[in-house]
LOSELO-84356 format. One record per residue: residue in one letter; residue number from 1; x, y, z of N, C-alpha, C, O, CB in turn. Coordinates in nm, 2 decimals, decimal comma. Glycine has a CB too. Example, Ala and Ser with C-alpha at 12.3 -4.5 7.8 and 13.67 -1.06 7.14 Angstrom:
% LOSELO-84356
SEKE type seq   n.px   n.py   n.pz  ca.px  ca.py  ca.pz   c.px   c.py   c.pz   o.px   o.py   o.pz  cb.px  cb.py  cb.pz
SEKE    A   1   1,32  -0,57   0,78   1,23  -0,45   0,78   1,32  -0,33   0,78   1,42  -0,33   0,85   1,13  -0,45   0,90
SEKE    S   2   1,28  -0,22   0,71   1,37  -0,11   0,71   1,29   0,00   0,79   1,34   0,11   0,80   1,41  -0,06   0,57
END
This chain:
% LOSELO-84356
SEKE type seq   n.px   n.py   n.pz  ca.px  ca.py  ca.pz   c.px   c.py   c.pz   o.px   o.py   o.pz  cb.px  cb.py  cb.pz
SEKE    M   1   5,95  -0,05  -2,06   5,84   0,00  -1,96   5,86  -0,01  -1,83   5,81  -0,11  -1,78   5,72  -0,05  -1,97
SEKE    L   2   5,93   0,09  -1,75   5,96   0,07  -1,64   5,85   0,10  -1,54   5,88   0,08  -1,42   6,06   0,13  -1,61
SEKE    G   3   5,73   0,14  -1,57   5,61   0,14  -1,47   5,53   0,00  -1,47   5,45  -0,02  -1,39   5,50   0,26  -1,51
SEKE    R   4   5,55  -0,07  -1,55   5,48  -0,19  -1,55   5,46  -0,26  -1,43   5,55  -0,28  -1,35   5,53  -0,28  -1,64
SEKE    S   5   5,34  -0,28  -1,41   5,33  -0,30  -1,26   5,32  -0,49  -1,26   5,32  -0,56  -1,36   5,17  -0,21  -1,20
SEKE    V   6   5,32  -0,52  -1,12   5,34  -0,68  -1,09   5,20  -0,73  -1,13   5,10  -0,66  -1,10   5,38  -0,71  -0,90
SEKE    T   7   5,17  -0,84  -1,20   5,06  -0,90  -1,22   5,06  -1,06  -1,16   5,11  -1,16  -1,21   5,04  -0,87  -1,36
SEKE    A   8   4,99  -1,05  -1,05   4,99  -1,18  -0,97   4,87  -1,24  -1,02   4,77  -1,17  -1,04   4,99  -1,18  -0,80
SEKE    L   9   4,88  -1,36  -1,06   4,74  -1,43  -1,11   4,64  -1,51  -1,02   4,52  -1,51  -1,03   4,78  -1,52  -1,22
SEKE    A  10   4,71  -1,59  -0,91   4,66  -1,65  -0,80   4,75  -1,66  -0,71   4,87  -1,66  -0,74   4,60  -1,76  -0,81
SEKE    A  11   4,68  -1,69  -0,57   4,77  -1,75  -0,47   4,66  -1,85  -0,40   4,54  -1,82  -0,39   4,85  -1,63  -0,35
SEKE    N  12   4,72  -1,95  -0,37   4,61  -2,06  -0,33   4,54  -2,05  -0,16   4,44  -2,10  -0,11   4,71  -2,23  -0,34
SEKE    D  13   4,63  -1,94  -0,12   4,61  -1,90   0,04   4,48  -1,77   0,03   4,40  -1,76   0,12   4,78  -1,83   0,13
SEKE    G  14   4,48  -1,69  -0,07   4,42  -1,57  -0,10   4,48  -1,45  -0,06   4,41  -1,34  -0,07   4,31  -1,58  -0,04
SEKE    L  15   4,60  -1,45  -0,03   4,67  -1,35   0,03   4,71  -1,24  -0,08   4,74  -1,13  -0,05   4,79  -1,42   0,11
SEKE    G  16   4,72  -1,28  -0,21   4,77  -1,21  -0,33   4,89  -1,23  -0,33   4,94  -1,31  -0,25   4,74  -1,07  -0,35
SEKE    A  17   4,97  -1,15  -0,41   5,10  -1,17  -0,45   5,17  -1,04  -0,38   5,29  -1,06  -0,35   5,11  -1,17  -0,62
SEKE    V  18   5,11  -0,91  -0,34   5,17  -0,83  -0,29   5,15  -0,82  -0,15   5,03  -0,82  -0,12   5,15  -0,73  -0,34
SEKE    V  19   5,23  -0,82  -0,07   5,25  -0,83   0,07   5,35  -0,73   0,12   5,47  -0,75   0,10   5,29  -0,97   0,10
SEKE    K  20   5,28  -0,60   0,18   5,38  -0,51   0,23   5,44  -0,56   0,34   5,38  -0,63   0,43   5,33  -0,38   0,25
SEKE    S  21   5,60  -0,52   0,33   5,68  -0,57   0,45   5,81  -0,48   0,40   5,82  -0,41   0,30   5,71  -0,76   0,46
SEKE    L  22   5,91  -0,51   0,52   6,03  -0,45   0,53   6,14  -0,55   0,49   6,26  -0,52   0,52   6,04  -0,41   0,66
SEKE    R  23   6,10  -0,67   0,42   6,15  -0,81   0,40   6,26  -0,83   0,48   6,37  -0,86   0,45   6,20  -0,83   0,26
SEKE    A  24   6,21  -0,83   0,61   6,30  -0,88   0,74   6,27  -1,04   0,77   6,16  -1,08   0,80   6,26  -0,78   0,89
SEKE    P  25   6,36  -1,12   0,76   6,32  -1,27   0,75   6,27  -1,30   0,88   6,31  -1,25   0,99   6,44  -1,37   0,70
SEKE    H  26   6,18  -1,40   0,85   6,13  -1,46   0,98   6,04  -1,58   0,93   5,98  -1,57   0,82   6,05  -1,35   1,08
SEKE    P  27   6,04  -1,68   1,01   5,98  -1,80   0,95   5,82  -1,78   0,92   5,73  -1,74   0,99   6,00  -1,93   1,05
SEKE    T  28   5,81  -1,83   0,80   5,64  -1,83   0,74   5,64  -1,95   0,64   5,74  -2,01   0,60   5,59  -1,66   0,64
SEKE    M  29   5,54  -1,97   0,61   5,52  -2,09   0,53   5,54  -2,04   0,40   5,51  -1,92   0,38   5,39  -2,15   0,54
SEKE    G  30   5,59  -2,12   0,29   5,58  -2,07   0,14   5,46  -2,08   0,10   5,38  -2,15   0,16   5,65  -2,13   0,06
SEKE    F  31   5,42  -2,02  -0,02   5,29  -2,06  -0,09   5,31  -2,04  -0,26   5,40  -1,97  -0,30   5,16  -1,96  -0,04
SEKE    P  32   5,24  -2,10  -0,33   5,28  -2,06  -0,46   5,22  -1,93  -0,51   5,11  -1,90  -0,46   5,25  -2,16  -0,56
SEKE    V  33   5,29  -1,87  -0,59   5,24  -1,74  -0,64   5,26  -1,72  -0,79   5,37  -1,75  -0,83   5,32  -1,63  -0,58
SEKE    R  34   5,17  -1,69  -0,88   5,18  -1,70  -1,04   5,20  -1,56  -1,11   5,12  -1,47  -1,08   5,03  -1,78  -1,10
SEKE    Y  35   5,28  -1,55  -1,18   5,31  -1,47  -1,27   5,31  -1,47  -1,41   5,28  -1,58  -1,45   5,40  -1,45  -1,24
SEKE    Y  36   5,32  -1,38  -1,51   5,32  -1,43  -1,66   5,43  -1,38  -1,70   5,48  -1,28  -1,64   5,20  -1,40  -1,76
SEKE    C  37   5,49  -1,44  -1,82   5,63  -1,37  -1,92   5,54  -1,26  -1,98   5,43  -1,28  -2,03   5,72  -1,49  -2,06
SEKE    P  38   5,62  -1,15  -1,96   5,59  -1,02  -2,04   5,63  -1,04  -2,19   5,63  -0,94  -2,26   5,66  -0,87  -1,98
SEKE    H  39   5,68  -1,15  -2,25   5,71  -1,15  -2,36   5,59  -1,25  -2,43   5,53  -1,22  -2,53   5,85  -1,18  -2,37
SEKE    C  40   5,58  -1,34  -2,37   5,49  -1,46  -2,42   5,36  -1,49  -2,39   5,29  -1,56  -2,45   5,55  -1,56  -2,40
SEKE    G  41   5,34  -1,43  -2,24   5,24  -1,48  -2,14   5,21  -1,62  -2,11   5,10  -1,66  -2,10   5,11  -1,42  -2,17
SEKE    A  42   5,32  -1,71  -2,10   5,33  -1,81  -2,04   5,32  -1,79  -1,89   5,38  -1,69  -1,83   5,43  -1,86  -2,08
SEKE    V  43   5,24  -1,87  -1,81   5,22  -1,84  -1,68   5,32  -1,96  -1,58   5,32  -2,08  -1,58   5,05  -1,83  -1,66
SEKE    V  44   5,39  -1,88  -1,49   5,48  -1,96  -1,40   5,43  -1,96  -1,24   5,37  -1,86  -1,19   5,63  -1,91  -1,42
SEKE    E  45   5,45  -2,04  -1,20   5,41  -2,05  -1,06   5,56  -2,06  -0,98   5,64  -2,15  -1,01   5,30  -2,21  -1,04
SEKE    I  46   5,58  -1,98  -0,89   5,68  -1,98  -0,77   5,65  -1,99  -0,64   5,57  -1,91  -0,59   5,75  -1,88  -0,77
SEKE    Q  47   5,71  -2,08  -0,58   5,68  -2,09  -0,44   5,79  -2,00  -0,34   5,91  -2,02  -0,35   5,69  -2,26  -0,39
SEKE    R  48   5,74  -1,92  -0,28   5,79  -1,83  -0,22   5,72  -1,78  -0,09   5,60  -1,80  -0,07   5,81  -1,75  -0,30
SEKE    E  49   5,81  -1,71  -0,02   5,76  -1,67   0,10   5,69  -1,55   0,11   5,75  -1,45   0,05   5,85  -1,68   0,18
SEKE    G  50   5,57  -1,52   0,18   5,45  -1,43   0,20   5,51  -1,28   0,23   5,46  -1,18   0,19   5,36  -1,50   0,34
SEKE    Y  51   5,63  -1,29   0,31   5,69  -1,16   0,33   5,73  -1,09   0,24   5,72  -0,97   0,26   5,78  -1,17   0,39
SEKE    L  52   5,80  -1,13   0,12   5,86  -1,05   0,00   5,76  -0,96  -0,08   5,65  -1,01  -0,12   5,91  -1,15  -0,10
SEKE    S  53   5,78  -0,86  -0,10   5,69  -0,76  -0,18   5,73  -0,74  -0,32   5,84  -0,71  -0,36   5,69  -0,63  -0,11
SEKE    D  54   5,63  -0,77  -0,38   5,66  -0,76  -0,55   5,67  -0,62  -0,58   5,62  -0,53  -0,50   5,54  -0,82  -0,67
SEKE    K  55   5,74  -0,60  -0,69   5,76  -0,46  -0,75   5,71  -0,46  -0,88   5,63  -0,39  -0,92   5,90  -0,40  -0,74
SEKE    S  56   5,77  -0,56  -0,97   5,72  -0,58  -1,10   5,79  -0,71  -1,16   5,89  -0,76  -1,11   5,74  -0,44  -1,20
SEKE    V  57   5,72  -0,75  -1,26   5,77  -0,84  -1,36   5,81  -0,77  -1,48   5,71  -0,72  -1,54   5,67  -0,95  -1,39
SEKE    T  58   5,95  -0,76  -1,54   5,98  -0,71  -1,66   6,05  -0,79  -1,75   6,09  -0,91  -1,72   6,04  -0,61  -1,64
SEKE    P  59   6,06  -0,74  -1,86   6,17  -0,83  -1,97   6,32  -0,79  -1,96   6,41  -0,84  -2,02   6,12  -0,80  -2,14
SEKE    Y  60   6,32  -0,70  -1,88   6,49  -0,66  -1,85   6,49  -0,62  -1,67   6,40  -0,59  -1,60   6,54  -0,47  -1,96
SEKE    P  61   6,63  -0,65  -1,64   6,67  -0,61  -1,52   6,65  -0,48  -1,47   6,69  -0,40  -1,56   6,78  -0,65  -1,50
SEKE    L  62   6,60  -0,43  -1,35   6,59  -0,27  -1,30   6,74  -0,26  -1,26   6,81  -0,33  -1,20   6,46  -0,24  -1,15
SEKE    A  63   6,77  -0,14  -1,30   6,92  -0,08  -1,26   6,96  -0,08  -1,14   6,92   0,02  -1,08   6,94   0,05  -1,29
SEKE    G  64   7,03  -0,15  -1,07   7,08  -0,14  -0,92   7,00  -0,24  -0,84   7,01  -0,23  -0,72   7,06   0,01  -0,85
SEKE    W  65   6,93  -0,33  -0,89   6,86  -0,46  -0,84   6,96  -0,60  -0,86   7,00  -0,64  -0,96   6,70  -0,48  -0,93
SEKE    K  66   6,98  -0,64  -0,76   7,05  -0,77  -0,78   6,97  -0,88  -0,79   6,87  -0,89  -0,72   7,14  -0,80  -0,68
SEKE    Y  67   6,99  -0,98  -0,88   6,89  -1,11  -0,90   6,95  -1,21  -0,89   7,05  -1,24  -0,95   6,82  -1,12  -1,01
SEKE    A  68   6,88  -1,31  -0,79   6,92  -1,45  -0,79   6,84  -1,55  -0,91   6,74  -1,53  -0,97   6,89  -1,51  -0,63
SEKE    D  69   6,93  -1,66  -0,91   6,83  -1,77  -1,00   6,76  -1,84  -0,88   6,79  -1,85  -0,76   6,93  -1,89  -1,11
SEKE    P  70   6,66  -1,88  -0,96   6,54  -1,96  -0,88   6,58  -2,06  -0,76   6,53  -2,07  -0,65   6,46  -2,04  -0,99
SEKE    D  71   6,69  -2,15  -0,81   6,75  -2,22  -0,72   6,82  -2,16  -0,61   6,82  -2,21  -0,50   6,83  -2,30  -0,78
SEKE    E  72   6,86  -2,06  -0,63   6,92  -2,00  -0,50   6,83  -1,93  -0,41   6,71  -1,93  -0,44   7,02  -1,90  -0,53
SEKE    D  73   6,90  -1,88  -0,29   6,83  -1,81  -0,17   6,79  -1,69  -0,21   6,86  -1,59  -0,18   6,91  -1,79  -0,04
SEKE    F  74   6,69  -1,67  -0,28   6,66  -1,53  -0,36   6,60  -1,43  -0,24   6,59  -1,31  -0,27   6,53  -1,54  -0,49
SEKE    D  75   6,57  -1,48  -0,13   6,53  -1,41   0,02   6,62  -1,29   0,03   6,56  -1,19   0,05   6,56  -1,51   0,16
SEKE    A  76   6,73  -1,29   0,01   6,82  -1,20   0,00   6,84  -1,12  -0,09   6,90  -1,01  -0,07   6,90  -1,25   0,02
SEKE    A  77   6,78  -1,16  -0,21   6,81  -1,07  -0,34   6,72  -1,00  -0,35   6,62  -1,01  -0,28   6,83  -1,14  -0,46
SEKE    D  78   6,72  -0,88  -0,47   6,62  -0,78  -0,49   6,52  -0,84  -0,60   6,43  -0,78  -0,64   6,69  -0,63  -0,54
SEKE    G  79   6,55  -0,96  -0,63   6,46  -1,02  -0,73   6,51  -1,16  -0,78   6,62  -1,21  -0,73   6,44  -0,92  -0,84
SEKE    V  80   6,43  -1,21  -0,88   6,46  -1,32  -0,91   6,46  -1,32  -1,08   6,38  -1,27  -1,15   6,36  -1,41  -0,84
SEKE    R  81   6,58  -1,41  -1,12   6,60  -1,38  -1,25   6,54  -1,54  -1,32   6,57  -1,65  -1,27   6,77  -1,34  -1,28
SEKE    L  82   6,44  -1,52  -1,42   6,39  -1,63  -1,49   6,40  -1,66  -1,62   6,41  -1,56  -1,69   6,28  -1,63  -1,47
SEKE    V  83   6,39  -1,76  -1,67   6,39  -1,79  -1,83   6,25  -1,88  -1,83   6,21  -1,97  -1,76   6,54  -1,89  -1,90
SEKE    C  84   6,20  -1,81  -1,94   6,03  -1,88  -1,96   6,05  -2,05  -2,01   6,13  -2,10  -2,09   5,93  -1,77  -2,10
SEKE    G  85   5,98  -2,08  -1,97   5,97  -2,24  -1,96   6,05  -2,33  -1,91   6,05  -2,45  -1,92   5,96  -2,29  -2,07
SEKE    Q  86   6,17  -2,23  -1,82   6,26  -2,34  -1,75   6,21  -2,37  -1,61   6,18  -2,28  -1,54   6,41  -2,30  -1,74
SEKE    D  87   6,21  -2,51  -1,58   6,14  -2,54  -1,45   6,26  -2,56  -1,38   6,36  -2,58  -1,44   6,04  -2,66  -1,43
SEKE    G  88   6,25  -2,55  -1,23   6,35  -2,56  -1,14   6,29  -2,58  -1,02   6,16  -2,60  -1,00   6,44  -2,46  -1,15
SEKE    D  89   6,39  -2,57  -0,90   6,33  -2,59  -0,76   6,26  -2,44  -0,73   6,30  -2,32  -0,73   6,47  -2,63  -0,64
SEKE    G  90   6,14  -2,50  -0,69   6,04  -2,39  -0,65   5,98  -2,31  -0,76   5,91  -2,22  -0,74   6,10  -2,29  -0,56
SEKE    V  91   6,02  -2,36  -0,90   5,95  -2,29  -1,01   5,88  -2,40  -1,12   5,94  -2,50  -1,17   6,07  -2,19  -1,10
SEKE    R  92   5,75  -2,36  -1,16   5,68  -2,47  -1,23   5,61  -2,40  -1,32   5,51  -2,34  -1,28   5,59  -2,56  -1,15
SEKE    W  93   5,66  -2,39  -1,46   5,57  -2,35  -1,56   5,45  -2,41  -1,60   5,47  -2,52  -1,64   5,62  -2,34  -1,64
SEKE    T  94   5,33  -2,36  -1,60   5,20  -2,42  -1,61   5,17  -2,43  -1,76   5,25  -2,38  -1,84   5,09  -2,34  -1,53
SEKE    D  95   5,04  -2,50  -1,79   5,03  -2,50  -1,93   4,93  -2,36  -1,97   4,90  -2,35  -2,09   4,96  -2,65  -1,97
SEKE    D  96   4,89  -2,27  -1,87   4,83  -2,14  -1,88   4,90  -2,07  -1,96   5,02  -2,09  -1,99   4,82  -2,08  -1,78
SEKE    R  97   4,84  -1,97  -2,01   4,88  -1,85  -2,10   4,80  -1,74  -2,04   4,68  -1,75  -2,02   4,84  -1,87  -2,27
SEKE    S  98   4,87  -1,62  -2,02   4,76  -1,53  -1,98   4,74  -1,42  -2,10   4,82  -1,41  -2,20   4,81  -1,44  -1,82
SEKE    S  99   4,63  -1,34  -2,09   4,59  -1,29  -2,24   4,58  -1,13  -2,20   4,50  -1,05  -2,25   4,42  -1,37  -2,31
SEKE    A 100   4,66  -1,10  -2,12   4,70  -0,96  -2,05   4,72  -0,88  -2,19   4,76  -0,93  -2,29   4,86  -0,97  -1,95
SEKE    D 101   4,67  -0,75  -2,18   4,71  -0,66  -2,29   4,86  -0,61  -2,30   4,90  -0,57  -2,41   4,63  -0,54  -2,28
SEKE    D 102   4,94  -0,62  -2,19   5,10  -0,60  -2,19   5,18  -0,72  -2,23   5,29  -0,72  -2,19   5,17  -0,55  -2,05
SEKE    V 103   5,15  -0,80  -2,28   5,22  -0,90  -2,36   5,28  -0,88  -2,49   5,21  -0,88  -2,59   5,14  -0,99  -2,37
SEKE    E 104   5,42  -0,87  -2,48   5,47  -0,82  -2,61   5,43  -0,92  -2,72   5,42  -0,87  -2,84   5,62  -0,79  -2,60
SEKE    N 105   5,41  -1,04  -2,71   5,39  -1,13  -2,83   5,30  -1,24  -2,82   5,34  -1,36  -2,83   5,51  -1,18  -2,88
SEKE    P 106   5,15  -1,20  -2,80   5,07  -1,29  -2,74   5,05  -1,40  -2,84   5,00  -1,50  -2,79   4,97  -1,24  -2,70
SEKE    G 107   5,08  -1,38  -2,96   5,05  -1,50  -3,07   5,17  -1,60  -3,09   5,15  -1,70  -3,16   5,02  -1,44  -3,23
SEKE    G 108   5,31  -1,56  -3,01   5,42  -1,62  -3,05   5,43  -1,76  -2,97   5,34  -1,81  -2,90   5,54  -1,52  -3,03
SEKE    E 109   5,54  -1,81  -2,99   5,56  -1,94  -2,91   5,57  -1,93  -2,77   5,65  -1,84  -2,74   5,67  -2,02  -2,96
SEKE    S 110   5,52  -2,01  -2,68   5,50  -2,03  -2,54   5,50  -2,17  -2,49   5,43  -2,27  -2,51   5,39  -1,98  -2,50
SEKE    P 111   5,61  -2,15  -2,41   5,70  -2,06  -2,33   5,80  -2,05  -2,43   5,83  -2,14  -2,50   5,75  -2,10  -2,19
SEKE    C 112   5,86  -1,91  -2,44   5,94  -1,87  -2,53   6,09  -1,89  -2,51   6,16  -1,88  -2,61   5,91  -1,76  -2,53
SEKE    G 113   6,14  -1,90  -2,37   6,28  -1,92  -2,36   6,35  -1,78  -2,33   6,47  -1,78  -2,31   6,33  -1,99  -2,49
SEKE    S 114   6,27  -1,67  -2,33   6,34  -1,56  -2,31   6,35  -1,50  -2,13   6,27  -1,54  -2,04   6,27  -1,46  -2,41
SEKE    E 115   6,46  -1,40  -2,11   6,46  -1,39  -1,96   6,35  -1,32  -1,93   6,28  -1,26  -2,02   6,59  -1,33  -1,89
SEKE    L 116   6,31  -1,31  -1,79   6,20  -1,21  -1,74   6,28  -1,19  -1,58   6,36  -1,27  -1,53   5,99  -1,30  -1,74
SEKE    F 117   6,25  -1,10  -1,55   6,30  -1,05  -1,40   6,16  -1,01  -1,32   6,07  -0,93  -1,36   6,41  -0,91  -1,41
SEKE    L 118   6,15  -1,09  -1,18   6,06  -1,06  -1,09   6,15  -0,97  -1,00   6,24  -1,02  -0,93   6,00  -1,19  -1,02
SEKE    S 119   6,12  -0,83  -0,99   6,17  -0,78  -0,90   6,10  -0,73  -0,77   5,99  -0,68  -0,78   6,23  -0,68  -0,96
SEKE    F 120   6,17  -0,76  -0,65   6,11  -0,72  -0,54   6,10  -0,55  -0,47   6,19  -0,47  -0,50   6,16  -0,81  -0,47
SEKE    V 121   5,99  -0,52  -0,39   6,03  -0,40  -0,32   6,17  -0,40  -0,27   6,21  -0,51  -0,23   5,94  -0,38  -0,22
SEKE    R 122   6,26  -0,28  -0,26   6,38  -0,25  -0,18   6,35  -0,14  -0,10   6,28  -0,04  -0,15   6,51  -0,22  -0,26
SEKE    Y 123   6,41  -0,15   0,02   6,40  -0,02   0,11   6,55   0,01   0,16   6,63  -0,09   0,18   6,28  -0,03   0,25
SEKE    V 124   6,58   0,12   0,17   6,68   0,19   0,22   6,64   0,28   0,32   6,56   0,37   0,29   6,75   0,26   0,12
SEKE    D 125   6,70   0,26   0,45   6,65   0,33   0,57   6,51   0,36   0,58   6,47   0,48   0,61   6,72   0,45   0,57
SEKE    G 126   6,43   0,26   0,57   6,29   0,25   0,58   6,22   0,31   0,47   6,10   0,32   0,47   6,25   0,30   0,70
SEKE    E 127   6,28   0,35   0,37   6,21   0,43   0,22   6,20   0,32   0,13   6,29   0,24   0,11   6,31   0,57   0,14
SEKE    E 128   6,08   0,32   0,06   6,13   0,24  -0,09   6,18   0,28  -0,18   6,13   0,39  -0,23   6,05   0,18  -0,16
SEKE    V 129   6,31   0,21  -0,24   6,36   0,25  -0,34   6,32   0,25  -0,48   6,31   0,15  -0,54   6,44   0,21  -0,32
SEKE    E 130   6,29   0,37  -0,54   6,24   0,36  -0,69   6,37   0,32  -0,78   6,48   0,36  -0,75   6,17   0,50  -0,74
SEKE    P 131   6,35   0,25  -0,88   6,45   0,22  -0,99   6,49   0,33  -1,05   6,42   0,43  -1,03   6,40   0,14  -1,10
SEKE    E 132   6,60   0,36  -1,12   6,64   0,45  -1,20   6,70   0,40  -1,33   6,80   0,34  -1,34   6,71   0,52  -1,13
SEKE    P 133   6,62   0,46  -1,44   6,67   0,37  -1,58   6,78   0,39  -1,61   6,84   0,50  -1,58   6,60   0,41  -1,71
SEKE    E 134   6,85   0,29  -1,67   6,97   0,31  -1,73   7,01   0,42  -1,82   6,92   0,46  -1,90   6,99   0,21  -1,80
SEKE    P 135   7,12   0,48  -1,82   7,11   0,59  -1,93   7,15   0,53  -2,05   7,21   0,42  -2,06   7,19   0,73  -1,92
SEKE    T 136   7,10   0,61  -2,14   7,12   0,56  -2,29   7,19   0,67  -2,38   7,18   0,79  -2,34   6,96   0,53  -2,37
SEKE    Y 137   7,25   0,64  -2,47   7,33   0,71  -2,53   7,31   0,70  -2,67   7,32   0,59  -2,71   7,45   0,70  -2,50
SEKE    T 138   7,29   0,80  -2,75   7,28   0,79  -2,89   7,38   0,86  -2,99   7,41   0,97  -2,98   7,16   0,85  -2,90
SEKE    T 139   7,43   0,79  -3,09   7,53   0,83  -3,17   7,47   0,88  -3,29   7,37   0,81  -3,32   7,62   0,72  -3,19
SEKE    I 140   7,49   0,98  -3,38   7,43   1,05  -3,47   7,52   1,03  -3,57   7,62   1,10  -3,56   7,40   1,19  -3,44
SEKE    A 141   7,52   0,95  -3,68   7,60   0,92  -3,79   7,61   1,04  -3,90   7,50   1,08  -3,95   7,56   0,80  -3,85
SEKE    G 142   7,72   1,07  -3,93   7,74   1,17  -4,07   7,72   1,31  -3,99   7,69   1,33  -3,88   7,61   1,14  -4,22
SEKE    R 143   7,76   1,40  -4,10   7,75   1,55  -4,04   7,66   1,59  -4,09   7,64   1,54  -4,21   7,85   1,65  -4,06
SEKE    G 144   7,58   1,67  -4,04   7,46   1,73  -4,07   7,50   1,89  -4,11   7,61   1,92  -4,12   7,36   1,71  -3,95
SEKE    P 145   7,43   1,97  -4,12   7,45   2,11  -4,15   7,50   2,18  -4,01   7,45   2,16  -3,90   7,31   2,19  -4,22
SEKE    S 146   7,61   2,27  -4,04   7,69   2,34  -3,94   7,62   2,44  -3,88   7,68   2,49  -3,78   7,81   2,39  -3,99
SEKE    G 147   7,49   2,50  -3,92   7,43   2,59  -3,89   7,31   2,61  -3,99   7,29   2,54  -4,09   7,52   2,68  -3,88
SEKE    P 148   7,22   2,71  -3,95   7,10   2,76  -4,03   7,15   2,82  -4,15   7,26   2,86  -4,14   7,00   2,86  -3,94
SEKE    R 149   7,10   2,83  -4,26   7,13   2,88  -4,38   7,10   3,03  -4,39   6,98   3,06  -4,36   7,06   2,81  -4,49
SEKE    E 150   7,17   3,09  -4,41   7,15   3,24  -4,43   7,13   3,30  -4,55   7,18   3,24  -4,64   7,25   3,30  -4,38
SEKE    P 151   7,07   3,44  -4,58   7,06   3,49  -4,72   7,21   3,52  -4,75   7,29   3,57  -4,67   6,96   3,62  -4,75
SEKE    S 152   7,22   3,48  -4,86   7,38   3,54  -4,91   7,39   3,67  -4,99   7,49   3,71  -5,04   7,45   3,43  -5,02
SEKE    G 153   7,26   3,74  -4,99   7,26   3,89  -5,03   7,13   3,95  -5,01   7,03   3,90  -4,96   7,30   3,91  -5,16
SEKE    P 154   7,14   4,09  -5,06   7,02   4,15  -5,06   6,90   4,09  -5,12   6,78   4,12  -5,08   7,04   4,27  -5,11
SEKE    G 155   6,92   4,01  -5,22   6,81   3,93  -5,28   6,74   3,80  -5,21   6,65   3,74  -5,25   6,85   3,88  -5,41
SEKE    G 156   6,80   3,76  -5,10   6,77   3,64  -5,05   6,86   3,54  -5,05   6,98   3,56  -5,04   6,68   3,59  -5,10
SEKE    F 157   6,81   3,41  -5,05   6,90   3,31  -5,05   6,95   3,26  -5,19   6,88   3,26  -5,29   6,85   3,19  -4,98
SEKE    G 158   7,08   3,23  -5,17   7,14   3,15  -5,29   7,18   3,26  -5,41   7,20   3,20  -5,51   7,02   3,03  -5,35
SEKE    E 159   7,19   3,39  -5,42   7,21   3,44  -5,51   7,36   3,49  -5,54   7,39   3,56  -5,64   7,12   3,53  -5,49
END
């Protein structure tokens, strides 16, 4: 679901999770922002800078985005790769669970240990970049009919 929107549950300073910017680094104080796992609804709190603009939280990486681990400098990355339930530097999983309607398995084990991806808004030449879905290919097994059946004579089919 490429269009899944970011769900920020709370920010202690009331700024919310979405702060429009051009992601130009400048000194600011970090603050905790909460998100939920799209697989199980477990809530994570990430300490991050307010100038980073959130795009989405998805169960898969967006095509063309580069992700950092939470203990790396993700200010220069396009997003953060998290593992549900795995605490780290600046990452704390709470005992809360989201009841949002887009959680894949709301009754499942939480935290679930699955990967999730927090993606930031990207800009190229001052324009926001939209992710392009990865191409998917389908292989059809077996041989089907070579074409439509035709009447075999003046009386119709199969005479």
